[in-house]
C-alpha positions, 0 to 999 in steps of 0.5 A, spaced: 186 523 180 188 528 175 182 533 173 182 534 166 180 540 163 174 540 158 176 540 151 176 546 147 178 545 139 181 550 136 184 547 130 178 547 125 183 550 119 186 543 119 179 539 120 173 541 123 170 538 129 165 537 132 160 536 126 153 537 125 149 532 128 146 531 121 153 529 118 153 523 123 146 521 121 147 521 114 153 517 114 149 512 119 143 512 114 148 510 108 151 504 112 144 502 114 142 500 107 145 498 100 149 503 097 146 506 091 150 509 085 147 510 078 149 505 073 152 501 078 146 497 082 139 495 080 137 497 087 133 503 088 132 503 096 138 508 097 139 515 096 143 518 091 148 522 095 153 524 090 147 528 086 145 530 093 152 533 094 153 536 087 146 540 088 148 542 095 155 545 093 152 548 087 147 552 091 152 554 096 157 556 091 152 559 086 155 555 081 150 555 075 152 548 073 151 542 078 154 537 073 161 541 073 162 540 080 167 534 081 168 530 087 175 528 089 179 526 095 180 533 098 183 540 095 190 537 094 188 532 090 183 537 086 189 542 085 194 536 082 188 534 078 187 541 075 194 543 075 196 536 071 190 537 067 192 544 064 199 543 063 197 536 059 195 541 054 201 546 053 205 543 048 211 548 050 214 550 057 210 555 060 210 560 065 206 559 071 204 564 077 203 563 084 204 567 091 208 566 097 201 566 101 200 559 098 199 552 102 204 546 100 198 543 096 199 549 091 207 550 092 209 543 091 206 541 085 208 547 082 215 546 084 216 539 082 214 541 075 219 547 075 224 542 077 222 537 071 223 544 067 216 543 065 214 550 067 218 557 069 215 559 076 214 566 079 212 567 086 208 573 088 210 576 095 204 579 099 204 585 103 200 586 109 197 579 109 195 580 102 197 580 094 196 586 090 193 585 084 198 590 081 203 585 083 200 580 079 200 584 073 207 586 074 209 579 074 205 577 068 210 575 062 208 573 055 209 566 056 204 566 062 199 561 061 196 559 068 196 562 075 194 558 082 193 561 088 189 561 095 183 564 096 184 565 104 191 564 107 191 558 112 196 562 117 194 569 116 186 569 115 186 574 110 182 573 104 185 575 097 182 580 092 180 574 087 175 579 083 181 584 081 186 579 080 182 575 076 180 580 072 187 582 070 189 575 069 183 574 064 185 580 060 191 577 059 188 570 057 191 567 063 187 561 066 186 562 073 185 556 079 183 558 086 184 554 092 178 555 096 180 550 102 179 555 107 174 560 105 168 555 102 163 554 108 166 561 112 164 566 107 159 568 101 162 565 095 159 567 088 162 563 082 157 566 078 160 573 079 168 571 080 172 571 074 175 564 076 176 558 071 176 553 077 175 553 084 177 548 089 174 546 095 175 541 101 170 537 105 173 536 112 174 543 114 168 549 114 164 545 110 163 540 116 164 533 112 169 528 113 176 527 111 177 524 104 172 528 100 173 535 096 173 537 089 172 543 084 168 547 080 170 548 073 167 553 068 170 550 061 171 542 062 175 542 055 180 547 058 183 541 063 185 534 060 182 528 064 188 525 068 184 519 071 180 514 067 176 508 069 169 505 070 163 510 071 157 506 070 156 509 064 157 508 057 161 501 059 161 498 052 166 504 050 174 503 052 175 510 052 173 514 058 167 518 057 168 526 056 161 528 058 161 532 065 162 530 071 164 523 068 170 527 065 174 527 071 171 522 076 173 515 075 171 509 080 167 508 086 165 514 089 166 515 097 159 514 098 159 515 106 163 521 105 159 525 100 153 523 104 156 527 110 158 532 105 151 533 103 149 534 110 154 539 112 153 543 106 145 543 107 146 545 114 150 551 112 145 553 108 140 552 113 144 556 118 146 562 113 153 563 110 152 570 112 150 568 119 156 564 120 161 569 117 158 574 122 159 570 128 166 568 126 168 575 125 165 577 132 169 572 136 175 573 132 175 580 133 174 579 141 180 574 141 184 579 138 182 585 142 184 581 148 191 578 146 193 585 144 192 587 151 199 584 152 204 588 148 209 582 148 204 577 144 206 578 137 200 578 132 201 576 125 194 579 122 190 584 127 184 584 121 183 577 119 177 576 115 177 568 116 176 566 124 184 565 124 188 568 129 196 567 128 201 569 134 207 568 138 209 569 145 217 571 146 221 567 150 217 560 148 217 556 142 210 555 138 210 548 140 211 549 147 205 554 147 201 549 144 203 544 149 201 548 155 195 550 152 193 543 151 195 540 157 194 545 162 187 548 159 185 543 154 185 547 148 187 544 142 191 549 137 196 548 131 203 550 132 209 550 127 209 552 119 202 550 117 204 547 111 205 554 108 213 555 109 213 562 105 208 565 109 213 563 115 219 565 112 216 572 111 212 573 118 217 569 123 223 567 120 221 560 118 220 559 126 213 557 126 207 560 130 201 558 134 194 558 130 187 558 133 182 557 128 174 557 130 168 554 127 161 555 128 160 551 134 166 555 138 162 558 143 163 565 146 165 562 153 171 558 149 173 564 146 174 567 153 177 561 156 183 561 150 184 569 151 185 568 158 190 562 157 194 566 152 194 572 157 197 567 163 202 564 158 205 570 156 205 573 163 209 567 165 214 567 159 221 571 159 220 575 153 228 576 153 228 569 150 226 569 143 224 563 140 230 559 136 
């Protein structure tokens, strides 16, 4: 009988695992009684998970108005909703900015609108894993109306200067959408202070929810046209979709079990403390990087990530091969390839892709030691003279 090593899950930047026990309990409790939805039932036995999740996100993100927290399917859905809704209000073709650090959830919608000749698109490069506010200012044109960018790189783990960039954009009257899929739940975020117009989050990563949940916080709802319409359980006699919040952007039956899980996950984070979570992640990530740097043949793409992400390659091996060995020989689940961020990889590894280790609150120090040793052993047995192709 083959001995299977214990599972070590380090792909949390894709989807976090495991979840807090409270998340499983919340989903089970929802399924044990009839669904409760305001305006959609006469029952009162259930809990209003939608409102509960809205309040939890508002508290975690320091967003003043819980009703301005809007729920969608995920961060990609939110970004499409916001980009489409903003451009719906533009009468003429305008200029939009993004960055080479961004994920395809930003790049693909914007490149599609560029293909349709609805926008002109400027992509700002990064230096030392970050986009400089000065580079943003230099890219602004008289017809620039919108910027959409990531808060934290899903490949490099770098957190961007949203404060500095946002101040510049607002000085020029440019609308600012920030993709917080990688940062919400990992680091403190204060939307009262950050100069952003809309902030996007996803439920299934560091917020410890389950797939199929996400959303955005919007400061001024009037700036974004609604693009989906339907039942809300309110003002049902009207044949026009409500314009009040949050119904303005929400239509149809919510993902009740998903929002029950999201509320439980976010409240778990609040209970532990976001500063405590961030400090542990910083310590463990620094340990892994320190160990990997002992082998000069391991290529590390960001030696000082603020998020718990370690991106690397081993000369002589394709990233997919390293991932295969980690999984089969050591039970370590990582992510390999391009990570849906092609412009990052074009810059750092010539488009070949890399190995990404991404930690969570539930990653143990023992697991960090095991993965560091595993990478060391793989690197020692590789032939550095053979470069990945």
